[in-house]
N, C-alpha and C positions, 0 to 999 in steps of 0.2 A: 431430602431437604424438608424439614419439619414445617407443618402448618402452625400458625400462631392464632387461629380462631376457627370456630366450627363453621360448617356450611350455614349460610344465612337462613334464619328462621324469621319470617316477616312479623309474626305475632309477637315474639319475644323482643325483636328489635323495636317494635312500636311501644312495648311496655318500658323499655329502657329510654326511649326518646320522649315519653309523655311528660315527665316532670323535670327534664333536663333544663328547660328554659326558666324554671322557677327557682333554680339554685341561687342565683344572684339576689332575687327578691327575698328569699329566706335568710340570706346573710344580712341584708339590709334590715330585715325584721329583728334579727338577733342584736344588731347594733343599737336599734331603737330601744329594745327592752333593757339595755344597760343603763339608760337614763331614767331616773325616777319619774319624770314628767312624761316620758315616752315621746318626747319631741327633741329635735336636735337641729343645729344650724346646717344649712345646705353646704356651707364651706367645709364642715366636718366630713360630710359624705364625700365631697370632692377630694379631700386630702386622702381618703381611703379608696378612691375610685380605682387606682391602678392595682391595688391589692385584690380587688374583685375581678381582675382581668377585663376591665372595661376602659374605654377611651372616650373622649369627648366631655360634654358637660353633664354634671349630675342632675341638674334641673331638667334637662331634656329627657333623661331616663325616667325620672319621677313622673313627667308629663305623659309618658306612654301608659301608665297604669293609674288613671284617675279614680278608679274604684277602690284602690288600695291605699294610695298615699295622697295627701293634700299638702300644698305648699302655701304658706301664709307668712306675713311679715310680723316680726316680734321685736321687742325692745332688746337691743344688744348692749345697753349701758351707755351712759353719756347722752341720752336722748336720741340716739341713732337707731334706725330700723334696719333689720337684717332678715333675709328670707330664712324661714325655718320650715321643717316638714315633720309630719306626724301621720298617724293612722287615721283613716276615715272611720266613721261610725260602724259601718259594716265590717271593715277590717278589724277594728278593735274588738267587736263582738266575737269574731271568729278566733282571734288570738286568745281571748278569754276562754272560749270553748276548748281550744287546744290545751291551754294550761290545765283546765279541769280534767281533760282526758289523760294528761300526763300524771296528774295527782291520783286519779282513779286506777292507773296502771302500775303504780309503784310496787304492789305485791308481785305482779307478773314480771316486772323488771328485776326484782330481787331473785326470782327463780331463774330467769335467763342468765343473770350474772353468776349465780352459783353453779349452773350447769357449765358455763364457759370455764370456770375455775376447776371444775371436776374433770374437764377434758385436758387440762394443762399438766405439765410435769411439776410434781411437788405441790399441786393444788394452789399455786400462787402465780401471779403475773405482775409485771411492773405497771405502775399507774400511768407512766408516760406512754407505754405501749397500749394500754387499754383505751387511751384517747382515740386510737385508730378504729376501735370497735364501737365507739359511743354512738356514731350515726347509724350504722347498720342495726344495732340492737335497740335503737330508739331511746337511748339514755339521754337525759337533759344535761346541760353543762354542769349543774351542781348535783350530779347524781350521788357523789360521795356524801354530801351533806344531807341528802334526802334519805339514802338507804342505810348508811352505817349506823346512825343513832337508833333506828327502828329494828335493826338486825344485829345486835351486838353478839348474839350467840352464834351467828353464821359467818360474819366477816371480821377481819382485823387488819389494821393498817400498820405495817412494820417497815423498818429501814435497816436491813442487814449490813449496809455499808455506810456508816455515818459520815465518813470522810468524802463521799461522792455525792454530787448533785444529781437530782432526778433519779435517785435510786430507791425511792419508796415503792413498796410492793403491797398488793392486796392479797391477803391469804384467806383461804377457806378453813374455818375452825373445825368443822365437823362434817362428816360424810352423811349425805341425805339419801337414803336408799329410794325414797319415793321420787326423787328427782333423777336418779341414775337409770332412767328408762329412755332409750332413744326413740326417735320418731318411727324408725323401722320396726322396733319391738312393740311400740304402742299399736301400730297398724296390724301387726301380726296377732296381738292379743284380741283386737277388735274383730278380726276375721277368723279367729280360731285356727291359725296356721303357724308354721315355723317362720322365724324372721328371715327375710330375704329381700333383696333389692327388686324393685319393679321398674319395668321399662315404660317410659312415658311417651315414646314415639308412636306414630301411627302403625297399624298392623301391617301396612305395606312394606315397612322397613324390616324385611325378613332377616337379613344378615345381622342387623343390630340386635334384634330380639334373640337370635341364636347365640350371639356373643355374650349377651347378658345371661342367658341360661347357662352357658359354659362357665361364666364367672361365678355364678351362684353355686354351681355344682362343684367347682374346684376345691373350695374349702368351706366349712361352716361359717355362718355369719359371726363376726367378731364385734362385740359391743365396744363403742368408743369409750365408755366409762369403765374404768378398771381401778381397783384399789391399789394394785401393784402396777405402777406405770413402767412398762418395759416394751420394747419392740419385739414382735414375734420372731421366730427363728427363720422361717423360709421367706423367700421373696413374695410368693403368692399370699401368704398370711400378712406380710407387711403391707402389701398394696391393699388387701382387703380391709385392714384396719384404717389405713390412710383415707380410703374412700369413705369409710363409715364416719371418720372424724369430720371430713369436709361436708358430708351430707348432713350430719347433725348440726354442725356450725351454721350452715345455711338455713336449716330448719328453725334455728333460734332467731334469725334476723327477721325484721318486720317485712321487708320486701323480697325475701328469699333470694337475695343476690348480694355480692360483695366484690370489691376490687381485688384482683389477684395480687396486686402489689401489697395490699394490706394483709392478705392471707399469708404471703411469704414472709412478712415480718414475724409471724409466729411459727415459722417452720421448726425451729428448735423446740419451742414450748409444746407444740402439738405433735411432734414427731412426724412431720410431713417429709416427703422425699426431696432430693435436691432440685429436681426439675418438676415442679408441681404442675406446670402447664401441660407437659406431655401426659402426665397421669390423668388430668381432667379431660384431655382430648381423646384418651383411650376409652372413655366411658360416655359416649354421646347420649346414651339412654337416660342417664341421670343428670348430666350437667350440659349446659350450653355456654360456650365461651364466645364472647363478643369483643370486637375491637372498635366499637363505635366511640367516636370522639378521641380516638387513639388512647383509650383507657381500657385495658384488658379487664373484663368483668365476667365472673362466672355466675350463672343463674341456675337455680334448682328447677328442673323442668316440671316436676310434679307439683310444684307450688302454684302453677299458673294454669288457668283454663283459657286457652287462646292468649289474649293479651291482658287478661284480668287476673288478679290474685284470687285464689280459691277462698282464703280466709283473711279477713282484714281486721287488724287491731283497731282499738279506739283511736289511737294516735294516727294511724293511717287514714282513717275516715276523716279526722279533723284536718289533716294536711290536704286531703283531696278536695275538701270544701274550700280551703284557701287557694288551691290551684284553680278551681272553677271561677273564683272571684277574680283572680289575676287574668284568666283568659277572657272574662267578660270585660274587664277594663281595657285590655289590649284590643279587643274587637271594637269597643267604642272609640278608641283612639284612631284605629285604622279607618273606620267609617267617616270620622270627622275629616281625616286627611284626604280621603277619596272625594268627599264633597267639595273640599277646598280646591283640589286639583281640577275637578270637573268644572267648577265655576270659572277657573282661570282659562281652561280650554274653551269654554262657551264664549267668554269675552273675546278671545282671539279668533273665534270662528272655526275651531278645530273639531267640532262635534258632528260635522257633516258626514264623515265616513261612518261614524257610529250609528247615525240615524239610518243610513242606507243599509247597514248591516242588520239593524233591528228589523227593518222591513223585510229583508231577505230571510231572516230567521223566522218571521211569521209565515212567509210563503213556504219555507221549507218544512215548517211544522205540519202543513196540510198535505204534504206528499207522503202518502201511506204505502204505496206499492213498493216492492223490492226494486223494481226497475228504476223508479224515480229516486229512491234512496241511493242507488248506485250512481245515478246521474249527479245527484247532489254531492256525493262523495268525490266525484271526479272534478267537478267544475266550481263548486261553491267556494271552497277554501282558497284555491289559487286566485279566484277573481278578487277576493278581499286583498290579497297581496298586490295584485295589479293596481287596484284603486289606491292603495296606500302608497305605492311607489310613485305613481303618476300624479299625485296631488301636490299642489303648491310648488310648481317648478321654479318660480322666482326665488323662493327661500332655499330650495335645494341648490340652485346655482350659486347663491351667495355663500352658502356654507359648504361648498364642494371640497374645500381644502381640509375640512375636518375628517380625520381618518375614520371615525365611527360612522359618519354619514356616508362616506365612500363605501364602506363595507356593506351597510344596509342597502344602498342603492344597487351595489353590485350583486348582492344575493337576489334582490328582486329581479334584476335583469337576467340572471341565470335561470330563474324560475320562468321568466317570459320565454327564454329560448327553449326550455324543456316543453312548455305548453304549446309553443309553436309547432313542435314536432308531433304532438298528440292531438292536434285539431282544435285548439282554442280559437274561437271566433275573433275576427280582426277588430271588431268594435271594442273588445275588452282592453285594447291597448290604451285607450284614452286619448284625449286631444293633445296632450303634452308628451306623448311617448317618444316622439322624434327627438325632442330636445334632451330628454333624459338618456336615450340610447346614444346620442352623440357624446354626451359627457362620459358615459360608461366606456364607450369605445376609445375615447381619447385617453382615459385613465389606464386602460389595459395596455396601451402602447407605452405609457410612461413607466408602468410597473412591470413590464415584460411578462404579462399574463397571457396565457394561451387559452382561448375558449375551446371547449370540447366540441367535436363534430357530432352529428346525429348518431353515427354508428357507435361512437364512444359512449354517448349518453345511454343508449339502449343496451349496453353490455350489462349482463346481470351481476357479475362479480369482478372485483378488481383486486389484484395483488398490490403490495406496497410499491413495487417497481412500476407497475402500470399507472398507479395514481401519480407518482412522481413524474413519470414520463408524460402523462396527459396534462398535468396542471402545473407547469412552470419549471420542469427540470431543464428544459432547453432554453438557454439564454439567447439574446438577439443574434449574436454572431453565429449561432448554430442553425438559425432558421434558413439562411440563404445557402444555396449550394449543398444542402444536406441530402445524402443518399441513404435510403433505408433498405433494410433487408427484404428479401422476397422469397416466397416459397417456389417460384417458377424458375425454370432454367433459362439462362440468357446466353444467346449466341451473338456476340458483338462483332461487327466488322473491324477491320484493322485501321491503322492510321493512314492518313493521306501520304502518298509516296513522296519521298524527299522533303518531308516536313521537318526541317531541323529544329524549328522552334518548339514544336510539340514534343519531339524526342528529348530535347533539353528539359522541357517541363517535366516529362515523365521521369527522367533521371534524377531530378532534384527531389522528387517525392520519396526516394528511398525504396527499399525492398518492401513491397506491400504485404508479402506473406508474414514477415516479422512484425509489421505494424498491426496486423490483426490480433496480435497478442496483447496490445495495450487496451485500456478500458475504452468502452464505446464512445464516451464523451470526447476523448482525445482523438479518436478516429474520425468523428464527425467534424471536429475542429480542423483537422488536416484536410478533410474534403472541402471545407469552406475556403481554406487558403488556396487549394488547387483551383477551385472555381474562380476565385479572384484573379489568379494568374492567367487563367484562360480568357477572362474578359479583357485583361490588360494586353494579351497577345493578339487576340482576334477581334477586338472591339473596334470602335471608330478610331480613325487616325487623328481626328480632331481632339486635342487634349481637353478643351473646354467641354466638348460634348461628352467625353468620357467622365469628366468630373460630375456632370449632371446625372450620370447613371451609375453612381457608386453603389451598386447593388451588393457587391460582395466584399465591401470594406470590413476590416476587422475593427470594430469600434472600441474605444476605450471604455473602462468600467463606468457604468452609469449613463453612457450615451447610447441612444437608439437611433439608427438610421431610419428615416421616414420618407422614402421616395414614393412618389405618386405614380408608380408604374404597376400595371396589372400583372399579377402572377397567375400561373396556370398549373394545373396538375398534368404531368406528362406521364402517360402510361407507356412504359417501354415493352410491356408484354405484347401489345398489339402493334408491332413495329414492322410493317411491310417494307421490304427492301426498296420498293419502287418509290417510296415517299421521302427517303432520306436526303434528297437533293433540293428540297424546297428551301425557300429563302431563309437565311439566318440559321434556323435550327429545324429539326424534323418536326413538322407541325402535325404529327399524326397522333391520334388518340387523345385530343385535347378535350377535357371535361371541366366545366366551371362549376364550382360549388355554389349552391344557393346562398350559403352564409357568407362566402367570400365576396360574392357580387354585392350583397347588402352592405358590406363594409366598404367596398370600393366606391359605391355610389355616394358615400359620405366623405370620401377623400382620405380614408384611413387604409393603412396596409397592415392587416392582421394576418399573421402566418397561418396557413391552413394546417390543421392537425391531420397529417396524412399517415399516422401510425396504424390506424385501424383498417386502412384500405387493403384489399387483398392483393393488389398489383404493386409492382415496384414503381415508386414515384419519386420525382425530383422537382424541386422548385427552380425554375429558370426564367430569365428575362427574354422576352420574345425579340428584342431588338439587337441582342448581342450577335456578332457575326462569327459563328463557329464553323470550322470546316466540316465538310460532310464526314460523318462517322466519328467526330471528335468526342461528342457526348457519350456515345456508346463505348468508346475506348476508356473514357474516364470511369464509366460505370463498371467496366470489366475489371478495372484495377481493384475495386472495393467490394464487389458483390461476392457473396459466398456461393460459388458455383457448385451445385449439387453433384454434377456428373464427374467432378474432379476431386471428390472427397472432402469438400468443405474448405479448401484453401483457395485464395484468390491469386490472380496472375501478377507476377512481378512486372511483366512487360505487357502493356495493353494490346489487345488484339491477337495475342499469341495463341489463344485456344482455337481460333477459327481462321486459318490462313486463307487469305483472299487475294484479290487482284493487286491490292496494294502491297501486301507482304511479299508477294512473289518477286518484286523488283527492288526490295530494300536490301542494301548491302553495306557493311561497315568493316573496317580493319582488314584483317587477313582473309576474311570470308568473301571479299569483293571479287576475287578471281574464281570462285567456285561457281559451278553452273546452277541454273535454277532448279534442276532436278535434285541436286545434292541438298540445297537449302530446304526444299520442300520435304525432302526425306528426313532431315534432322529436326524439322520444326517441332514435333511433339516432345522431343527430348530437351530442346534448348530453352524451354520456357517453364515458368512456374505453373502454367496451366496444367502441364503434365506432372502433377504433384505426387502421383503414386510412386514413380521410381525414385523420388528424392526424399522419401521418408526414412531412409537409412543411409549410413555412410557408404555401404556397398553400392547402393543405387546411384549415389553421386559419382563414385569412382567409375562405374560403367558408363554413365552419361559423359564424363570427362574423357574417357578413353575413346568413345565414339566421336566426340568433337575433335580430338587429336587426329583420329583416322581420317576425318573429312576435312581437316584443316581449318576448323572453326574455333580452335581453342583460344585464339587471340581476339575473337570477336566479343565486344562488350556485351552485346545483346544476349549471347549465349553463355558467356562466362559468369555474368552477374548473379543469376539464380543459384549457380553452383557455389559461388563464393559466399553468398549470403547463407545458404544452407549449412555449409561447413563452419562458418564463423559464429552463427547465432544459435544453432540447435544444440550445442554443447556435447557433441559426440566425442568419444575418446579418440584422439588422433585427428580430429577434425581441423584443428588449427594448422597442423602441418600441411594438410592437403589444401587448406585455404591459402596458405602462404605460397604454395606451389602454383595454384591457379592465378594468384595475384602477380607472381613473377612473370607469368607467361603473357600478361597484358602488355601491349605495345605502349599505349598512352593512357594509363589509368587516370581517372578523374577523381574529383574530391569525394564523390559518392563512394567510390571503391576504397579509397583510403579510410573513409569514415566507417565503412562496414568492417574492415579488418581491425581497426582500432577498437571498435565496439566489442568485437570478439575477444580481444586481448584484455580488456578491462572487466570482462565478465558479463557481457550483454546476454550471453546464453547461459548454459549450465556447465560450461567447460572450465578448465583450470585457468586462473588469471595469470597474465604476464604483463603487468603494467609497464615494466621497463621496455618491453618490445613496442608498446604503444607510443612511448616517448621517442624511441628511435625511428618509428614509422613517421611520426610528425616531422622530425628533422629531415628524413628522406623526402617527404612531401614538399618541404620548403626548398630543398636543394634541386628537386625536379621542376621547380617553377610552377607547381600547382597551388593555386590560391585556396586557403582554407575558407570554409563557409561557416555559417552560424551553428551547424550541427557538429563541426569538428571540435570546437573548444570544450563543450561539455565532456566529451570522451577523454580528451587530453587532461583536463583538470581533474577528472575522476582518477586517471592514472597517477597524477601527482599526489592526490589525496591518499591513495593506497600505498604509495611509497613514502609518504610524509615528506615529500620533496618541496619544502617551502620556497627555496630560492628559485627553483625551476617554475613553480607556480607564479611567483611574482614576475618572472620574465614573460610568462604567458599573458599575464595581465597587461603588460606593456604592449605585447602583440595585439591584444584585443582592442586596446585604445588606438593603436596605430592604424589598424585596419577598419576601425569604425564600428565594431560590434559591441561597444560598451553599453548600448541601450537595448540590446536584444534580450528578451525576457528569459530565455533558456540559459543564455550565457551569464546573465546576472545571477540567476539562482545557483548555477554551478559554481560561480565564484564564491558566493556566500557559503555554500556547502563545503567547498575546498578549504577555506580558512577555518571553518568549524571543525572539520575532521583532523586538521593539523594542529589543533589545540590553540588557536588564535582567536578567541571570541571577540577581542577588541577590533581586530581587522575585519572579522565577519560583520560586526555591527557597523563598521565604517562603510563596508561595501553595501550593506542593506540601506543605510541612510542616504547613499548616493542615488538610490533608485527613487524616482519620483513617486509621490504618494499615489497618484492615479495609475501608475504603471506596476505597482506591487500586486502580487497575486498570492493565493494561498500557499503555493510552493515557496515563495520568498519567505513568508512567515515561518513555514515549517523548517526551512533550512536554518533560519536564525534560532528557533527553539532547539533544534538538534545541536547547534553549536554551543549554546549555553549548557545543555545537558552533558555534552562531551567534556566540557570544562568544569563540570560539577558546580555550576553557578545556578543553583536551584531557585533561589529567590528571584534572580533576574529572569529566569525562564517563566515563572508564574506572572511576573509583571508584564513581560512581553505578550504573554498569552491574553492577559486582561486587555492590553492595548489592541491586540488583534481582534478580539470580540467586540470591543467598543467601536472599532473602525468599521464594523459591519461584515467582517469576513467569517465564513463558516469553516471551522477547523476540519482538516482531513485526518486520516488515520495516523499519519506520521506525527502530526501536531499533538494528537491525543496521547500517543505513546510517550512523547517527550514530557508532556505535562503530568501524566500519571507517574512517570519515573521521578519527577521533581517532588510530587506530593508524597511519594513513598519515602524519599530520603529526608524530607523536612518533617514528616509526621503530620502533614496537613490532611487529616481525616475528613473534615467537613468539605473541603474543596474537592478532594477526590470523590467523595460520595455524590456531590452535586454534578460532577462530570459524568459519573456513572448514570445518574438519572437523566441527564441530557442525552446520553447515548441511547438509553432505552426509549426515550421519547422520539428521537429523530432517526433511529436506525432500526430497520426491520429485523435484522439478525446480526449479532456481533460475531466477528470472525475469531479465529484462534489467537491471533496476535493481540487483539484488544482484550480478550478474556484473560490471557496470560498476564497482561499488564495489570488488569484489575486484581487478579489473585495476588500478585506481588505487592501492589499498593495496599490492599486491605491487610495482608499479613504484616507488613512493616509498620503499618499504622496501629497495630495492636488488636485488630478484629479478625482473629483467625476463623471465627464462625462465618463471617461474611465471605472470607476467602474460600472457605470450604463450600459455601453455598454456590458461589460462582463456579468453582471447580466441578462440583457434582452436576451442575446444570449444563456443562459443556458436552456437546455431542461428539465433536472431533478433537479428541485429546492427542497430543504429540509429546515427544520427549522433552521439549522446552516447557510445556505446561506442567508435566510431572516434576521437572527440576524446580520450577518456581514454587510449586506446592511443597515439595520436600524442603526447600530452603526456608520457606515460611514456618513450617513445623519445627525445623531446627532452631530458628530464631526464638520460638516460643518454648523450646525445650521439651516438646511432646514427642519423645522418641518412639513410643509404642505406636502412635498414630502414623508416624513417618514410616515405620516398618510395614504397616498395613498398606499404605499407599504404594510403597516400593514393590511389595509382592503383587499387588493388583496391577501395577505397571507391567511386571513380567508376565503375569497371566494373560493380559490382553494383547501380548505380542509386541510390545514396545521394548526394543533393546536399550537397556540403560547405558547412557554415555558417561563421560567423565564428570560432567556437571551434576548429573543425577546422583552419582556415587559421592560426590563432595557433600551434597545435601543430606543424604542418609547417614554418612559417617559423622557429619557435624551433629545431627540429631542424636545419634548414639552417644557422642561425646558429652553433650550437654545434659543428657538424661542419665548418664552413668551406666549405660548398657554395654559393658565390656565384651561379653561373650558374643552378643549379636553384632557388635562392630567388627570383631575379629572374623566372624563368619562372612560378613558382607565384603570385607577386604579380600579374603581368600576367593570368594565367588567372583569378584571383579577380575582378578588375575587369571583364574583357572577356567571359569565358565564363559564369561563374556569377553575375555581377551582384551581388556582395557588396561593399558600400561599405566601404572600409578605415577602420578606427577608429584610436584612439591606440595600441592594442596592436599592430596590424599595422605601423604606421609605426615604432613602437619596435623591433620585430623587424627590420625592414629597415635601420634605422639601425645597429643592433647588428651585423647581418650585414656591411654595408659597412665599418663601422669596424674590426671584427675582421680583415677581409681587408686592412686598411691603406689603404682608400680613404676617408680622413677628410674630404677636401674634398667628395667626392660625398655622403657622409653628411650633412655640414653643408648642402649644397644641397638635399637631400631634406627636411630639417627646414624650410627656408625655403619649400618648395613645398607644404606640407601645406595642404589646403583649409580645415581648421578652425583653422589657426594652430599654431605650435609648442606642444608640450605638455611637461610635466615628464618624462614617460616617455621621449620622444625625446632630450631633452638629457641625461638621466641615463645612457641607453645610450651616448651619445657620450662622456660623462665617464668611464665605466668603460673604454671602448676607449682613451681617452687614457692611462690608467694603464698599459695593456698596451704601447702603442707609445712611451710616454715623452714625449708632446707636452704640455709644461707650459703653454704659452701658450694652446692651445685648451682645455685643462682649466679654466684660470681663466676663459676666456670662457664656457664651459658653466656654471660655477658662478655667474657673474654673471647669466646668463639665468635660472637657477633662482631666484636672489634676486629678480629682477624679477617672476617669476611667483608668488613667495611660496610656493614648494613645496620649499624646502630642508629637509634633515634632517641629523642629525649625521654620517651616513655620507658625505655629499657633502664636508663639510669635512675629514673624515678622509682621504679619497682624495687631495685636493690637498695636505694636510699631509704625507702619506706620500711623495708625489712630491718635495716639497721636502726631506724627510729623506734620500732617496736621493742628492740632490745636496749633502747636508751643509749645507743652508741652514737651520740651527737656528732663527734668529730668525723667519724666514717661517713655518716649520712651527708654532712656538709661537703666532704671531699668528693663524693660521687656527683653531687649536684654542681659543684664547681667544675669538675671535669667535663660535664655535659656542656656547660657554658663555654669553657675553653675551646671545645671542639666546634662551637658555633651551632649546637643543636638546640634551637629554641623550641620550647614546648608551647603548643597552641593553647591559648587561654581556655579554661573550661567554661562552658555555658550550658544553660538549660532553656528550652523553649516549650511553651504551652500554647495550644490553639484555642481561641475563644471567638465564637461566632465567625469562623472562617478566617480569622486574622491571627498570625503568629506573633507572640510576645516573647522576646529573648531576655534572659537575665544572666548576670555573672555574679560571682560571690561578692557580698557586701554592696549590691547594686542599689544606687539611689537615683537613677536617671528616669525611672518610669513615671508617667504622669500621676499614677495612683500610688506612689511610694508610701504615703502616710497610711492609707487603708491597708496596703499589703503588710507593712510591719505591724500594724495593729492586729491584723488577722494572724500573723505569725506569733505574736505575743499570746494571743488566746490559745492557739494550738499548743504552744510550749507550756502554758499554764495548765491546760487540761491533761497533758501528758505527765507532768510532774505530780499532778493531783492523783494520778493512777500509779505513782511510784516509779516513773521512768527517769533514768539517769543517762545522759548522753555519753557515748563511748568516744573518748578523746585520744585513744591510743594511736590513731593514724594521723594525728596532727603533727606535721614535720616541723614544729617550732619548739625551741627550748624556752618556753614561757610558763607562767603559772597556770594552774588548773582553770581558774575563772576566765582567764584570757583565752584559753583553748575552747572553753564552752561558748564564748562569744564568737569565735571564729566558726565553730561548727554550726551555731544557731542560724547564721545568715548564709548558709550554703545556697548555691544557685538552684539546686533541685528543690529545696524547701521554699524558696521565694516563688518559683514557678508553681509549686503545689498550692501555696497559699493564695496566689492570684487565681488559679483555676477553681479552688473551692469558693472563692469570693465572687467570681464572675459567672459561674455556670449554675444552672438550676439542678435540683436533685433529680437523679435518674441516670443521665448519661455519664460515662466515666470521665475522669480527668486524665488527659493524655499529655505526658511530658516526654520530651526527647532531649538527651544529653550526650555530649561528645566524650564523656569520661566514663570510666568503669565505676559502677555503683559501689560505694563503700559499705561496710557492715553497719555503720551508724545510720546512714541514710536508709538502708534496707529495713532495719528495725523501726526506725522513725515512721517510714511510709506504711508499714504493716499496722502499727498502732493507730495512725491517723485514719486508715480505712475502717478500722473497727469502731473508733469513737464517732466518726462522722457518718458512718454507714454509707460510704461512697466507694465505688470501684476506682482504683488509681492504676493507670497503665504507664510504666516508665520504660523507655527503650534506651539502654546505655550503649556503650561502645561494642559490647560483645553479644548481648542477648536482650530479650524483652521480659519484663517482670509485670505480672498482673496481681494486684493486691485486692483481695475481697475478704471481708469479715476477719481481718487480722492475719490472713495467711497469704503467702505468695505461691504462684504456680511453679516456681523453681524449686520449692521445698528446701530452701537454703542450700542448694547445690549449684553454685555459680562461681 
């Protein structure tokens, strides 16, 4: 990935920054000099204010520089006074001195201009282009009037193209040997040495010096001046001359610097390489490339000593004096403003803090010892923050709702917390600190902010995940009942014997081993729900008392529960078995945080940040009545037990059989003795995870259960059922079905587990029809479905595209009262979207209350629009999602990037990429693949390649996306390089990758390479060719002119000819003009029943070219008779993130008048250059003039005109059209790019065209 600037050089950056602020004032000065009186109305400057890239009032700008400009009232006519402005006396004197310096430098200007012409091809340059060099060379606006009359023997003004505007050229009449000496040669003569480049970097840059020595030794120095202008033969000589030209050109400028954009304007005239920036970056010893102010500038290093020029011209000295005067005026203005602000603060009594600070500054100045300086460094600056935060509490309280004040007070309070941990004296809090801290704590509750604990503050380094986890990643509903990971081993007691309620609770949670595969936030959310159910089961019987203790409620979005109940840190590490019977919960190991106590004293409930504690902790309410051992059982469900290989238990308490487990019996296992159950205990639980890591281990455990008669016991069968259904082993679903059939009374959880396996919950084969049959069996067995059942069944319907069955399921959902469940609602939206019913998906989404919508709801809606190819609606919904305050997830971003790719919304896609980089520590492969696809389809293959090259973990999908992008751009050679790199890195190419590389070969005309790839696909990688591959090969052969071979390949297809192959042949017939074969291809498409309106249009257009109007009309009529409506052609262009769509002869745009005026100017300039529109493809039997009018207002031309009219110079104009580009539009776009010096990117139905300097990247092969 190439760099676009050199490593920062502070001295040269300061030199570039020095005079940047005076650019506007210099332009104002030039405006004044155009008036004879050197005064102008302020309203005149205000009218030009936007052209100076300024906003606001012009009078305010003039007031900032009182030493340069003065504002006064003058007669505006009619006896009215109007403000005018002019130079001050000092400014007028300096302007006069500058004019004198320019007059004195005219001979030097003529020499510099002559040397520039001697560097150019043919010793001549266009006057319009020379305007770009006027500033760097120090030439005045009227340099032609000044220099040409005095140097008639040296310069001549000619116009070789009288019929063209702005074609005047400045020609050098004679060669001046005394001037044909470069700066390198002059330095060599002065030092009596051979000409060579010198390295201006410090001696410590050893490698750069060595590279410069190698560069000098490679070839002799080539003078940039040569009477015979020609490029050298070898690449090394060409680069040596290019470096010499740039070096000499920079030596001729006054400030030894130039914009690279201006330099590239003369690439052809000076013989510079295509990528000038890369060449400059290869020679850091000579050139410094800066990107300050987003303007790429090249600086000649040897021209500067630090940040100062080594040699200054008279004009440079005069301009420096002007800059000093402007700086003086700005300083005077700032001092006056500071005095006014100080007076306002003094009147309001706000200078008290400043006075105290001045006193402390005087005391600190007397501290000389290193120890006292260290003490001052520790305590002085924070104390100022404390005094500032704790001052004026009444005003702070009044303005507390202002966000900026909140943030300032919050930051101050965070500093107080930090200082409290490092020993700040208590008196520094100030008398009002209590009120301020109350406000801060209240706001933290409202905004769901978590303060860090002392351990977290003192951590030396944070990762991105740590910062997110510590500072607000956990919302309110995750605070309560949240269980965190621990590095210690946990041995938990089992459930209370005969505790049916708790057993039911544990069964509803699902298989915990599979739940550990979900993200941590979802796991913590499930733990919160578990704790809420435990409170409901084992809390107070009094309903009102329970409502008062709603500690584990799942709040709606934006609501924060604020119970005034004390929370404690419960350390389960120090859990003596003797203490687990104490009242309510196990009151062992209770430790209260100092920070939590301070919060509770004020009546606030701030969640303790227990992430950094070394022990396993859980937040619990001390009043809840949990049975003995229940908390430990809950913990054992979730904790990553080290001694069992990192997997948690499906059934709590199974890893440590105790006195309660000994008496627990269910199902067929009730008649088995205690010894048998104790014997099978390690195998019948997920705590014994080691034997269940493979299908053989599950079979052995199942056989042992059958032997002991425990195969029908839910407790022992469920872990085996979940392992078979969810781990995706080959043959696992058959064993899972066998285990399920052995259950006497399976519950909803067991049905859900098996249905999840059928719809692809694990990595096994999908059988969605089996999931639907299982749901029917569930209803027939009288087992009521729960909220976890319907997502699996709806997913099965979506995979089968069973729309009617899905609607019946929706009726079941409403009937059973699950229509308000979050997961069921999201599954319903996703089901309709996958079935191609975006309207129904939107209806289901609208039925969800606004406060109940989640990120998953929005993601499902966006996926539905993407599936239905409603790209515009997807972007609109995404905008509504962001405005509603939701943070998009990965699925949402993928849908939006896909919409941007199809619409060509480059600016929107780039902004999403920037947002991802700001908010994501590391992009995964899915997001990066979507970005590659988006950038490629939006016409920026360079950015797509940059994202692709930066990827660390590439996969087959990533390579396929890059290959498809290169195929779209027609870069077959690069696509082959990427394909071979894919094979070298061990990625086996799949069918999609071969479609991409074959497409690239077809659009680049690489016949032999395409044939080799096709053979390699079949013979080496054993990929069976499908219809797409044969279509690519037919297109490849037909484009190359081998129409008979393409027809023979269609006949040899193993699956029989397809519409894709015949349509590829039909498109190639239009290119080569084979009308008979085109009609044969259309007839084959008719036989296959796969014709569309575009096929008839191709044949009709071919008849139009031969002026066979009746035949053309007959084919178009036949298409209408068959009901094949052709979609109207349109072209869209993106301007400032908004897409503007045009059709042919469009008059509906708000700026229609400006667009057609711009179109008229474009047409006039093209005709001025001899352009004649090609009307051969107009399918109308009308006159030539009428055909020209039809062609002139084509939708592509309208979009192009609006893009040129509405976008600044520099970025390309990006147009997307749903039609294939015609020859006339292709030639038109190429000429427009040459005349307007703009890059134009047009993506048509088949490929992408990039026009630069009058040429297209397709090389007229499309």
